[in-house]
mmCIF file of the N, C-alpha and C atoms, coordinates in Angstrom:
data_MODEL
# 
_entry.id   MODEL 
# 
loop_
_atom_site.group_PDB 
_atom_site.id 
_atom_site.type_symbol 
_atom_site.label_atom_id 
_atom_site.label_alt_id 
_atom_site.label_comp_id 
_atom_site.label_asym_id 
_atom_site.label_entity_id 
_atom_site.label_seq_id 
_atom_site.pdbx_PDB_ins_code 
_atom_site.Cartn_x 
_atom_site.Cartn_y 
_atom_site.Cartn_z 
_atom_site.occupancy 
_atom_site.B_iso_or_equiv 
_atom_site.pdbx_formal_charge 
_atom_site.auth_seq_id 
_atom_site.auth_comp_id 
_atom_site.auth_asym_id 
_atom_site.auth_atom_id 
_atom_site.pdbx_PDB_model_num 
ATOM 1   N N  . MET A 1 1  ? 23.385 -3.847  80.604 1.00 0.00 ? 1  MET A N  1 
ATOM 2   C CA . MET A 1 1  ? 24.154 -4.977  80.245 1.00 0.00 ? 1  MET A CA 1 
ATOM 3   C C  . MET A 1 1  ? 23.316 -5.819  79.332 1.00 0.00 ? 1  MET A C  1 
ATOM 4   N N  . GLN A 1 2  ? 21.932 -6.118  79.842 1.00 0.00 ? 2  GLN A N  1 
ATOM 5   C CA . GLN A 1 2  ? 21.193 -7.133  79.322 1.00 0.00 ? 2  GLN A CA 1 
ATOM 6   C C  . GLN A 1 2  ? 20.992 -6.812  77.846 1.00 0.00 ? 2  GLN A C  1 
ATOM 7   N N  . THR A 1 3  ? 20.690 -5.478  77.497 1.00 0.00 ? 3  THR A N  1 
ATOM 8   C CA . THR A 1 3  ? 20.380 -4.986  76.112 1.00 0.00 ? 3  THR A CA 1 
ATOM 9   C C  . THR A 1 3  ? 21.496 -5.345  75.132 1.00 0.00 ? 3  THR A C  1 
ATOM 10  N N  . GLN A 1 4  ? 22.867 -5.186  75.660 1.00 0.00 ? 4  GLN A N  1 
ATOM 11  C CA . GLN A 1 4  ? 23.848 -5.228  74.835 1.00 0.00 ? 4  GLN A CA 1 
ATOM 12  C C  . GLN A 1 4  ? 23.944 -6.933  74.501 1.00 0.00 ? 4  GLN A C  1 
ATOM 13  N N  . LEU A 1 5  ? 23.989 -7.674  75.761 1.00 0.00 ? 5  LEU A N  1 
ATOM 14  C CA . LEU A 1 5  ? 24.003 -9.257  75.599 1.00 0.00 ? 5  LEU A CA 1 
ATOM 15  C C  . LEU A 1 5  ? 22.826 -9.618  74.651 1.00 0.00 ? 5  LEU A C  1 
ATOM 16  N N  . LYS A 1 6  ? 21.783 -9.124  74.678 1.00 0.00 ? 6  LYS A N  1 
ATOM 17  C CA . LYS A 1 6  ? 20.683 -9.478  73.719 1.00 0.00 ? 6  LYS A CA 1 
ATOM 18  C C  . LYS A 1 6  ? 20.967 -9.309  72.314 1.00 0.00 ? 6  LYS A C  1 
ATOM 19  N N  . ALA A 1 7  ? 21.685 -8.251  72.308 1.00 0.00 ? 7  ALA A N  1 
ATOM 20  C CA . ALA A 1 7  ? 22.036 -7.820  70.710 1.00 0.00 ? 7  ALA A CA 1 
ATOM 21  C C  . ALA A 1 7  ? 23.101 -8.663  70.242 1.00 0.00 ? 7  ALA A C  1 
ATOM 22  N N  . ILE A 1 8  ? 24.031 -9.193  71.014 1.00 0.00 ? 8  ILE A N  1 
ATOM 23  C CA . ILE A 1 8  ? 25.060 -10.073 70.652 1.00 0.00 ? 8  ILE A CA 1 
ATOM 24  C C  . ILE A 1 8  ? 24.260 -11.374 70.443 1.00 0.00 ? 8  ILE A C  1 
ATOM 25  N N  . PHE A 1 9  ? 23.595 -11.740 71.487 1.00 0.00 ? 9  PHE A N  1 
ATOM 26  C CA . PHE A 1 9  ? 23.146 -13.306 71.443 1.00 0.00 ? 9  PHE A CA 1 
ATOM 27  C C  . PHE A 1 9  ? 22.202 -13.471 70.412 1.00 0.00 ? 9  PHE A C  1 
ATOM 28  N N  . SER A 1 10 ? 21.607 -12.426 69.880 1.00 0.00 ? 10 SER A N  1 
ATOM 29  C CA . SER A 1 10 ? 20.654 -12.668 68.812 1.00 0.00 ? 10 SER A CA 1 
ATOM 30  C C  . SER A 1 10 ? 21.133 -12.691 67.362 1.00 0.00 ? 10 SER A C  1 
ATOM 31  N N  . ILE A 1 11 ? 22.503 -12.535 67.373 1.00 0.00 ? 11 ILE A N  1 
ATOM 32  C CA . ILE A 1 11 ? 23.287 -12.645 65.969 1.00 0.00 ? 11 ILE A CA 1 
ATOM 33  C C  . ILE A 1 11 ? 24.141 -13.846 66.259 1.00 0.00 ? 11 ILE A C  1 
ATOM 34  N N  . MET A 1 12 ? 24.934 -13.979 67.482 1.00 0.00 ? 12 MET A N  1 
ATOM 35  C CA . MET A 1 12 ? 25.958 -14.963 67.533 1.00 0.00 ? 12 MET A CA 1 
ATOM 36  C C  . MET A 1 12 ? 25.358 -16.269 68.139 1.00 0.00 ? 12 MET A C  1 
ATOM 37  N N  . GLY A 1 13 ? 24.034 -16.240 68.760 1.00 0.00 ? 13 GLY A N  1 
ATOM 38  C CA . GLY A 1 13 ? 23.454 -17.444 69.651 1.00 0.00 ? 13 GLY A CA 1 
ATOM 39  C C  . GLY A 1 13 ? 23.914 -17.260 71.049 1.00 0.00 ? 13 GLY A C  1 
ATOM 40  N N  . THR A 1 14 ? 23.012 -17.697 71.867 1.00 0.00 ? 14 THR A N  1 
ATOM 41  C CA . THR A 1 14 ? 23.344 -17.631 73.208 1.00 0.00 ? 14 THR A CA 1 
ATOM 42  C C  . THR A 1 14 ? 24.331 -18.748 73.495 1.00 0.00 ? 14 THR A C  1 
ATOM 43  N N  . PRO A 1 15 ? 25.435 -18.233 74.162 1.00 0.00 ? 15 PRO A N  1 
ATOM 44  C CA . PRO A 1 15 ? 26.296 -19.509 74.595 1.00 0.00 ? 15 PRO A CA 1 
ATOM 45  C C  . PRO A 1 15 ? 25.797 -20.520 75.629 1.00 0.00 ? 15 PRO A C  1 
ATOM 46  N N  . LYS A 1 16 ? 26.272 -21.687 75.148 1.00 0.00 ? 16 LYS A N  1 
ATOM 47  C CA . LYS A 1 16 ? 25.821 -22.965 75.910 1.00 0.00 ? 16 LYS A CA 1 
ATOM 48  C C  . LYS A 1 16 ? 26.978 -23.542 76.525 1.00 0.00 ? 16 LYS A C  1 
ATOM 49  N N  . VAL A 1 17 ? 26.744 -24.059 77.680 1.00 0.00 ? 17 VAL A N  1 
ATOM 50  C CA . VAL A 1 17 ? 27.657 -24.839 78.568 1.00 0.00 ? 17 VAL A CA 1 
ATOM 51  C C  . VAL A 1 17 ? 28.571 -25.747 77.771 1.00 0.00 ? 17 VAL A C  1 
ATOM 52  N N  . LYS A 1 18 ? 27.931 -26.425 76.873 1.00 0.00 ? 18 LYS A N  1 
ATOM 53  C CA . LYS A 1 18 ? 28.512 -27.594 76.140 1.00 0.00 ? 18 LYS A CA 1 
ATOM 54  C C  . LYS A 1 18 ? 29.719 -27.003 75.197 1.00 0.00 ? 18 LYS A C  1 
ATOM 55  N N  . ASP A 1 19 ? 29.555 -25.562 74.717 1.00 0.00 ? 19 ASP A N  1 
ATOM 56  C CA . ASP A 1 19 ? 30.353 -24.957 73.753 1.00 0.00 ? 19 ASP A CA 1 
ATOM 57  C C  . ASP A 1 19 ? 31.390 -24.162 74.670 1.00 0.00 ? 19 ASP A C  1 
ATOM 58  N N  . TRP A 1 20 ? 30.920 -23.782 75.851 1.00 0.00 ? 20 TRP A N  1 
ATOM 59  C CA . TRP A 1 20 ? 31.890 -22.738 76.599 1.00 0.00 ? 20 TRP A CA 1 
ATOM 60  C C  . TRP A 1 20 ? 31.934 -23.165 77.974 1.00 0.00 ? 20 TRP A C  1 
ATOM 61  N N  . PRO A 1 21 ? 32.488 -24.183 78.436 1.00 0.00 ? 21 PRO A N  1 
ATOM 62  C CA . PRO A 1 21 ? 32.477 -24.732 79.727 1.00 0.00 ? 21 PRO A CA 1 
ATOM 63  C C  . PRO A 1 21 ? 32.923 -24.113 80.897 1.00 0.00 ? 21 PRO A C  1 
ATOM 64  N N  . SER A 1 22 ? 34.076 -23.224 80.453 1.00 0.00 ? 22 SER A N  1 
ATOM 65  C CA . SER A 1 22 ? 34.408 -22.400 81.691 1.00 0.00 ? 22 SER A CA 1 
ATOM 66  C C  . SER A 1 22 ? 33.674 -21.015 81.909 1.00 0.00 ? 22 SER A C  1 
ATOM 67  N N  . ALA A 1 23 ? 32.580 -20.933 81.051 1.00 0.00 ? 23 ALA A N  1 
ATOM 68  C CA . ALA A 1 23 ? 31.756 -19.662 81.398 1.00 0.00 ? 23 ALA A CA 1 
ATOM 69  C C  . ALA A 1 23 ? 30.822 -19.890 82.594 1.00 0.00 ? 23 ALA A C  1 
ATOM 70  N N  . VAL A 1 24 ? 30.550 -20.898 83.111 1.00 0.00 ? 24 VAL A N  1 
ATOM 71  C CA . VAL A 1 24 ? 29.815 -21.127 84.425 1.00 0.00 ? 24 VAL A CA 1 
ATOM 72  C C  . VAL A 1 24 ? 30.612 -20.465 85.619 1.00 0.00 ? 24 VAL A C  1 
ATOM 73  N N  . ASP A 1 25 ? 31.998 -20.402 85.445 1.00 0.00 ? 25 ASP A N  1 
ATOM 74  C CA . ASP A 1 25 ? 32.678 -19.975 86.488 1.00 0.00 ? 25 ASP A CA 1 
ATOM 75  C C  . ASP A 1 25 ? 32.579 -18.339 86.457 1.00 0.00 ? 25 ASP A C  1 
ATOM 76  N N  . MET A 1 26 ? 32.128 -17.786 85.462 1.00 0.00 ? 26 MET A N  1 
ATOM 77  C CA . MET A 1 26 ? 32.077 -16.243 85.507 1.00 0.00 ? 26 MET A CA 1 
ATOM 78  C C  . MET A 1 26 ? 31.015 -15.685 86.422 1.00 0.00 ? 26 MET A C  1 
ATOM 79  N N  . PRO A 1 27 ? 31.135 -14.478 87.109 1.00 0.00 ? 27 PRO A N  1 
ATOM 80  C CA . PRO A 1 27 ? 30.120 -14.008 87.906 1.00 0.00 ? 27 PRO A CA 1 
ATOM 81  C C  . PRO A 1 27 ? 28.803 -13.786 87.388 1.00 0.00 ? 27 PRO A C  1 
ATOM 82  N N  . ASP A 1 28 ? 28.678 -13.447 86.222 1.00 0.00 ? 28 ASP A N  1 
ATOM 83  C CA . ASP A 1 28 ? 27.462 -13.258 85.585 1.00 0.00 ? 28 ASP A CA 1 
ATOM 84  C C  . ASP A 1 28 ? 26.871 -14.271 84.901 1.00 0.00 ? 28 ASP A C  1 
ATOM 85  N N  . TRP A 1 29 ? 27.263 -15.535 85.086 1.00 0.00 ? 29 TRP A N  1 
ATOM 86  C CA . TRP A 1 29 ? 26.870 -16.686 84.090 1.00 0.00 ? 29 TRP A CA 1 
ATOM 87  C C  . TRP A 1 29 ? 25.453 -16.842 84.451 1.00 0.00 ? 29 TRP A C  1 
ATOM 88  N N  . PRO A 1 30 ? 24.909 -16.675 85.772 1.00 0.00 ? 30 PRO A N  1 
ATOM 89  C CA . PRO A 1 30 ? 23.377 -16.945 86.148 1.00 0.00 ? 30 PRO A CA 1 
ATOM 90  C C  . PRO A 1 30 ? 22.632 -15.942 85.154 1.00 0.00 ? 30 PRO A C  1 
ATOM 91  N N  . LEU A 1 31 ? 23.224 -14.753 85.059 1.00 0.00 ? 31 LEU A N  1 
ATOM 92  C CA . LEU A 1 31 ? 22.151 -13.912 84.337 1.00 0.00 ? 31 LEU A CA 1 
ATOM 93  C C  . LEU A 1 31 ? 22.194 -14.206 82.896 1.00 0.00 ? 31 LEU A C  1 
ATOM 94  N N  . VAL A 1 32 ? 23.202 -14.909 82.146 1.00 0.00 ? 32 VAL A N  1 
ATOM 95  C CA . VAL A 1 32 ? 23.257 -15.365 80.911 1.00 0.00 ? 32 VAL A CA 1 
ATOM 96  C C  . VAL A 1 32 ? 22.363 -16.481 80.674 1.00 0.00 ? 32 VAL A C  1 
ATOM 97  N N  . ALA A 1 33 ? 22.417 -17.491 81.766 1.00 0.00 ? 33 ALA A N  1 
ATOM 98  C CA . ALA A 1 33 ? 21.665 -18.698 81.645 1.00 0.00 ? 33 ALA A CA 1 
ATOM 99  C C  . ALA A 1 33 ? 20.134 -18.323 81.634 1.00 0.00 ? 33 ALA A C  1 
ATOM 100 N N  . ALA A 1 34 ? 19.860 -17.375 82.615 1.00 0.00 ? 34 ALA A N  1 
ATOM 101 C CA . ALA A 1 34 ? 18.421 -17.104 82.691 1.00 0.00 ? 34 ALA A CA 1 
ATOM 102 C C  . ALA A 1 34 ? 17.876 -16.192 81.346 1.00 0.00 ? 34 ALA A C  1 
ATOM 103 N N  . MET A 1 35 ? 18.697 -15.721 80.505 1.00 0.00 ? 35 MET A N  1 
ATOM 104 C CA . MET A 1 35 ? 18.201 -15.044 79.406 1.00 0.00 ? 35 MET A CA 1 
ATOM 105 C C  . MET A 1 35 ? 17.661 -15.904 78.288 1.00 0.00 ? 35 MET A C  1 
ATOM 106 N N  . GLU A 1 36 ? 16.930 -15.380 77.529 1.00 0.00 ? 36 GLU A N  1 
ATOM 107 C CA . GLU A 1 36 ? 16.230 -15.985 76.343 1.00 0.00 ? 36 GLU A CA 1 
ATOM 108 C C  . GLU A 1 36 ? 17.200 -16.554 75.576 1.00 0.00 ? 36 GLU A C  1 
ATOM 109 N N  . GLN A 1 37 ? 17.150 -17.870 74.996 1.00 0.00 ? 37 GLN A N  1 
ATOM 110 C CA . GLN A 1 37 ? 17.885 -18.657 74.345 1.00 0.00 ? 37 GLN A CA 1 
ATOM 111 C C  . GLN A 1 37 ? 17.820 -18.441 72.813 1.00 0.00 ? 37 GLN A C  1 
ATOM 112 N N  . TYR A 1 38 ? 18.639 -17.881 72.161 1.00 0.00 ? 38 TYR A N  1 
ATOM 113 C CA . TYR A 1 38 ? 18.787 -17.470 70.729 1.00 0.00 ? 38 TYR A CA 1 
ATOM 114 C C  . TYR A 1 38 ? 19.853 -18.416 69.916 1.00 0.00 ? 38 TYR A C  1 
ATOM 115 N N  . PRO A 1 39 ? 19.161 -19.006 68.876 1.00 0.00 ? 39 PRO A N  1 
ATOM 116 C CA . PRO A 1 39 ? 20.157 -19.564 67.738 1.00 0.00 ? 39 PRO A CA 1 
ATOM 117 C C  . PRO A 1 39 ? 20.918 -18.878 67.155 1.00 0.00 ? 39 PRO A C  1 
ATOM 118 N N  . SER A 1 40 ? 22.096 -19.167 66.519 1.00 0.00 ? 40 SER A N  1 
ATOM 119 C CA . SER A 1 40 ? 22.976 -18.139 65.805 1.00 0.00 ? 40 SER A CA 1 
ATOM 120 C C  . SER A 1 40 ? 22.436 -17.858 64.568 1.00 0.00 ? 40 SER A C  1 
ATOM 121 N N  . SER A 1 41 ? 22.524 -16.615 64.055 1.00 0.00 ? 41 SER A N  1 
ATOM 122 C CA . SER A 1 41 ? 21.792 -16.042 62.898 1.00 0.00 ? 41 SER A CA 1 
ATOM 123 C C  . SER A 1 41 ? 22.964 -15.450 61.948 1.00 0.00 ? 41 SER A C  1 
ATOM 124 N N  . PHE A 1 42 ? 24.189 -15.738 62.373 1.00 0.00 ? 42 PHE A N  1 
ATOM 125 C CA . PHE A 1 42 ? 25.459 -14.820 61.915 1.00 0.00 ? 42 PHE A CA 1 
ATOM 126 C C  . PHE A 1 42 ? 25.344 -15.373 60.442 1.00 0.00 ? 42 PHE A C  1 
ATOM 127 N N  . SER A 1 43 ? 25.100 -16.659 60.111 1.00 0.00 ? 43 SER A N  1 
ATOM 128 C CA . SER A 1 43 ? 25.285 -17.093 58.660 1.00 0.00 ? 43 SER A CA 1 
ATOM 129 C C  . SER A 1 43 ? 24.264 -16.506 57.765 1.00 0.00 ? 43 SER A C  1 
ATOM 130 N N  . ARG A 1 44 ? 23.048 -16.112 58.482 1.00 0.00 ? 44 ARG A N  1 
ATOM 131 C CA . ARG A 1 44 ? 22.068 -15.347 57.567 1.00 0.00 ? 44 ARG A CA 1 
ATOM 132 C C  . ARG A 1 44 ? 21.958 -13.933 57.353 1.00 0.00 ? 44 ARG A C  1 
ATOM 133 N N  . ILE A 1 45 ? 23.003 -13.427 57.908 1.00 0.00 ? 45 ILE A N  1 
ATOM 134 C CA . ILE A 1 45 ? 23.233 -11.790 57.904 1.00 0.00 ? 45 ILE A CA 1 
ATOM 135 C C  . ILE A 1 45 ? 23.183 -11.540 56.236 1.00 0.00 ? 45 ILE A C  1 
ATOM 136 N N  . LYS A 1 46 ? 22.362 -10.306 56.080 1.00 0.00 ? 46 LYS A N  1 
ATOM 137 C CA . LYS A 1 46 ? 22.418 -9.753  54.607 1.00 0.00 ? 46 LYS A CA 1 
ATOM 138 C C  . LYS A 1 46 ? 23.569 -8.849  54.772 1.00 0.00 ? 46 LYS A C  1 
ATOM 139 N N  . TRP A 1 47 ? 24.668 -9.216  54.123 1.00 0.00 ? 47 TRP A N  1 
ATOM 140 C CA . TRP A 1 47 ? 25.846 -8.036  54.069 1.00 0.00 ? 47 TRP A CA 1 
ATOM 141 C C  . TRP A 1 47 ? 25.637 -7.141  52.818 1.00 0.00 ? 47 TRP A C  1 
ATOM 142 N N  . ARG A 1 48 ? 26.181 -5.765  53.123 1.00 0.00 ? 48 ARG A N  1 
ATOM 143 C CA . ARG A 1 48 ? 26.063 -4.868  52.147 1.00 0.00 ? 48 ARG A CA 1 
ATOM 144 C C  . ARG A 1 48 ? 26.889 -5.371  50.879 1.00 0.00 ? 48 ARG A C  1 
ATOM 145 N N  . GLN A 1 49 ? 27.956 -5.643  51.090 1.00 0.00 ? 49 GLN A N  1 
ATOM 146 C CA . GLN A 1 49 ? 28.816 -6.445  50.237 1.00 0.00 ? 49 GLN A CA 1 
ATOM 147 C C  . GLN A 1 49 ? 28.892 -8.063  50.421 1.00 0.00 ? 49 GLN A C  1 
ATOM 148 N N  . ASN A 1 50 ? 29.138 -8.863  49.219 1.00 0.00 ? 50 ASN A N  1 
ATOM 149 C CA . ASN A 1 50 ? 29.152 -10.205 49.556 1.00 0.00 ? 50 ASN A CA 1 
ATOM 150 C C  . ASN A 1 50 ? 30.621 -10.774 49.952 1.00 0.00 ? 50 ASN A C  1 
ATOM 151 N N  . PRO A 1 51 ? 30.863 -10.823 51.174 1.00 0.00 ? 51 PRO A N  1 
ATOM 152 C CA . PRO A 1 51 ? 31.981 -11.429 51.579 1.00 0.00 ? 51 PRO A CA 1 
ATOM 153 C C  . PRO A 1 51 ? 32.135 -12.957 51.214 1.00 0.00 ? 51 PRO A C  1 
ATOM 154 N N  . SER A 1 52 ? 33.359 -13.310 51.008 1.00 0.00 ? 52 SER A N  1 
ATOM 155 C CA . SER A 1 52 ? 33.480 -14.794 50.592 1.00 0.00 ? 52 SER A CA 1 
ATOM 156 C C  . SER A 1 52 ? 33.275 -15.601 51.691 1.00 0.00 ? 52 SER A C  1 
ATOM 157 N N  . ARG A 1 53 ? 33.030 -16.963 51.267 1.00 0.00 ? 53 ARG A N  1 
ATOM 158 C CA . ARG A 1 53 ? 32.817 -17.737 52.462 1.00 0.00 ? 53 ARG A CA 1 
ATOM 159 C C  . ARG A 1 53 ? 34.021 -17.806 53.649 1.00 0.00 ? 53 ARG A C  1 
ATOM 160 N N  . ALA A 1 54 ? 35.081 -17.811 52.986 1.00 0.00 ? 54 ALA A N  1 
ATOM 161 C CA . ALA A 1 54 ? 36.094 -17.711 53.802 1.00 0.00 ? 54 ALA A CA 1 
ATOM 162 C C  . ALA A 1 54 ? 36.257 -16.631 54.838 1.00 0.00 ? 54 ALA A C  1 
ATOM 163 N N  . ALA A 1 55 ? 35.987 -15.495 54.451 1.00 0.00 ? 55 ALA A N  1 
ATOM 164 C CA . ALA A 1 55 ? 35.800 -14.289 55.138 1.00 0.00 ? 55 ALA A CA 1 
ATOM 165 C C  . ALA A 1 55 ? 34.744 -14.340 56.429 1.00 0.00 ? 55 ALA A C  1 
ATOM 166 N N  . ILE A 1 56 ? 33.572 -14.942 55.887 1.00 0.00 ? 56 ILE A N  1 
ATOM 167 C CA . ILE A 1 56 ? 32.609 -15.274 56.836 1.00 0.00 ? 56 ILE A CA 1 
ATOM 168 C C  . ILE A 1 56 ? 33.075 -16.181 58.054 1.00 0.00 ? 56 ILE A C  1 
ATOM 169 N N  . ASP A 1 57 ? 33.700 -17.315 57.680 1.00 0.00 ? 57 ASP A N  1 
ATOM 170 C CA . ASP A 1 57 ? 34.367 -18.301 58.518 1.00 0.00 ? 57 ASP A CA 1 
ATOM 171 C C  . ASP A 1 57 ? 35.054 -17.738 59.342 1.00 0.00 ? 57 ASP A C  1 
ATOM 172 N N  . LEU A 1 58 ? 36.109 -16.709 58.907 1.00 0.00 ? 58 LEU A N  1 
ATOM 173 C CA . LEU A 1 58 ? 37.259 -16.156 59.850 1.00 0.00 ? 58 LEU A CA 1 
ATOM 174 C C  . LEU A 1 58 ? 36.417 -15.293 60.801 1.00 0.00 ? 58 LEU A C  1 
ATOM 175 N N  . MET A 1 59 ? 35.385 -14.368 60.361 1.00 0.00 ? 59 MET A N  1 
ATOM 176 C CA . MET A 1 59 ? 34.508 -13.625 61.176 1.00 0.00 ? 59 MET A CA 1 
ATOM 177 C C  . MET A 1 59 ? 34.112 -14.437 62.392 1.00 0.00 ? 59 MET A C  1 
ATOM 178 N N  . GLN A 1 60 ? 33.435 -15.603 62.189 1.00 0.00 ? 60 GLN A N  1 
ATOM 179 C CA . GLN A 1 60 ? 32.778 -16.328 62.889 1.00 0.00 ? 60 GLN A CA 1 
ATOM 180 C C  . GLN A 1 60 ? 33.960 -16.900 64.068 1.00 0.00 ? 60 GLN A C  1 
ATOM 181 N N  . ARG A 1 61 ? 35.183 -17.325 63.381 1.00 0.00 ? 61 ARG A N  1 
ATOM 182 C CA . ARG A 1 61 ? 36.184 -17.907 64.316 1.00 0.00 ? 61 ARG A CA 1 
ATOM 183 C C  . ARG A 1 61 ? 36.645 -17.017 65.104 1.00 0.00 ? 61 ARG A C  1 
ATOM 184 N N  . LEU A 1 62 ? 36.715 -15.555 64.803 1.00 0.00 ? 62 LEU A N  1 
ATOM 185 C CA . LEU A 1 62 ? 37.306 -14.354 65.502 1.00 0.00 ? 62 LEU A CA 1 
ATOM 186 C C  . LEU A 1 62 ? 36.379 -14.137 66.721 1.00 0.00 ? 62 LEU A C  1 
ATOM 187 N N  . LEU A 1 63 ? 34.899 -14.295 66.572 1.00 0.00 ? 63 LEU A N  1 
ATOM 188 C CA . LEU A 1 63 ? 33.929 -13.930 67.585 1.00 0.00 ? 63 LEU A CA 1 
ATOM 189 C C  . LEU A 1 63 ? 33.402 -15.380 68.427 1.00 0.00 ? 63 LEU A C  1 
ATOM 190 N N  . GLU A 1 64 ? 34.310 -16.290 68.242 1.00 0.00 ? 64 GLU A N  1 
ATOM 191 C CA . GLU A 1 64 ? 33.799 -17.424 69.103 1.00 0.00 ? 64 GLU A CA 1 
ATOM 192 C C  . GLU A 1 64 ? 33.759 -17.018 70.616 1.00 0.00 ? 64 GLU A C  1 
ATOM 193 N N  . TYR A 1 65 ? 32.869 -17.626 71.286 1.00 0.00 ? 65 TYR A N  1 
ATOM 194 C CA . TYR A 1 65 ? 32.764 -16.969 72.825 1.00 0.00 ? 65 TYR A CA 1 
ATOM 195 C C  . TYR A 1 65 ? 33.929 -17.715 73.433 1.00 0.00 ? 65 TYR A C  1 
ATOM 196 N N  . ASP A 1 66 ? 34.215 -18.964 73.270 1.00 0.00 ? 66 ASP A N  1 
ATOM 197 C CA . ASP A 1 66 ? 35.261 -19.560 74.276 1.00 0.00 ? 66 ASP A CA 1 
ATOM 198 C C  . ASP A 1 66 ? 36.740 -19.318 73.675 1.00 0.00 ? 66 ASP A C  1 
ATOM 199 N N  . PRO A 1 67 ? 37.224 -18.587 74.577 1.00 0.00 ? 67 PRO A N  1 
ATOM 200 C CA . PRO A 1 67 ? 38.553 -18.027 74.211 1.00 0.00 ? 67 PRO A CA 1 
ATOM 201 C C  . PRO A 1 67 ? 39.607 -19.227 73.911 1.00 0.00 ? 67 PRO A C  1 
ATOM 202 N N  . ALA A 1 68 ? 39.421 -20.313 74.440 1.00 0.00 ? 68 ALA A N  1 
ATOM 203 C CA . ALA A 1 68 ? 40.292 -21.538 74.206 1.00 0.00 ? 68 ALA A CA 1 
ATOM 204 C C  . ALA A 1 68 ? 39.919 -22.000 72.706 1.00 0.00 ? 68 ALA A C  1 
ATOM 205 N N  . LYS A 1 69 ? 38.775 -21.914 72.163 1.00 0.00 ? 69 LYS A N  1 
ATOM 206 C CA . LYS A 1 69 ? 38.515 -22.094 70.712 1.00 0.00 ? 69 LYS A CA 1 
ATOM 207 C C  . LYS A 1 69 ? 38.623 -21.046 69.627 1.00 0.00 ? 69 LYS A C  1 
ATOM 208 N N  . ARG A 1 70 ? 38.768 -19.817 70.153 1.00 0.00 ? 70 ARG A N  1 
ATOM 209 C CA . ARG A 1 70 ? 38.933 -18.576 69.282 1.00 0.00 ? 70 ARG A CA 1 
ATOM 210 C C  . ARG A 1 70 ? 40.082 -18.711 68.447 1.00 0.00 ? 70 ARG A C  1 
ATOM 211 N N  . ILE A 1 71 ? 40.163 -18.561 67.349 1.00 0.00 ? 71 ILE A N  1 
ATOM 212 C CA . ILE A 1 71 ? 41.114 -18.459 66.508 1.00 0.00 ? 71 ILE A CA 1 
ATOM 213 C C  . ILE A 1 71 ? 42.114 -17.089 67.026 1.00 0.00 ? 71 ILE A C  1 
ATOM 214 N N  . THR A 1 72 ? 43.482 -17.520 66.721 1.00 0.00 ? 72 THR A N  1 
ATOM 215 C CA . THR A 1 72 ? 44.653 -16.416 67.324 1.00 0.00 ? 72 THR A CA 1 
ATOM 216 C C  . THR A 1 72 ? 45.387 -15.890 65.795 1.00 0.00 ? 72 THR A C  1 
ATOM 217 N N  . ALA A 1 73 ? 46.261 -14.994 66.112 1.00 0.00 ? 73 ALA A N  1 
ATOM 218 C CA . ALA A 1 73 ? 47.018 -14.827 65.002 1.00 0.00 ? 73 ALA A CA 1 
ATOM 219 C C  . ALA A 1 73 ? 47.939 -15.797 64.741 1.00 0.00 ? 73 ALA A C  1 
ATOM 220 N N  . SER A 1 74 ? 48.382 -16.626 65.579 1.00 0.00 ? 74 SER A N  1 
ATOM 221 C CA . SER A 1 74 ? 49.495 -17.934 65.441 1.00 0.00 ? 74 SER A CA 1 
ATOM 222 C C  . SER A 1 74 ? 48.766 -18.761 64.576 1.00 0.00 ? 74 SER A C  1 
ATOM 223 N N  . VAL A 1 75 ? 47.328 -18.975 64.474 1.00 0.00 ? 75 VAL A N  1 
ATOM 224 C CA . VAL A 1 75 ? 46.697 -20.051 63.929 1.00 0.00 ? 75 VAL A CA 1 
ATOM 225 C C  . VAL A 1 75 ? 46.675 -19.410 62.414 1.00 0.00 ? 75 VAL A C  1 
ATOM 226 N N  . CYS A 1 76 ? 46.473 -18.209 62.199 1.00 0.00 ? 76 CYS A N  1 
ATOM 227 C CA . CYS A 1 76 ? 46.255 -17.929 60.565 1.00 0.00 ? 76 CYS A CA 1 
ATOM 228 C C  . CYS A 1 76 ? 47.437 -18.125 60.015 1.00 0.00 ? 76 CYS A C  1 
# 
């Protein structure tokens, strides 16, 4: 599990309590909190094709950690 989390965090950044307050209630939060802290590198990904800024924004909003902040079909 740590390898998968590290891969996600290295791209999306390590979640922080201020950005996802309810995460501290998850059973595995101590594992996440103890892991290396990564900044988000999503905006610096080298894409095979050049997606529009709107497409990148949509992807980031779909991948938001906090479900309360994540975009939904009703928002689109």
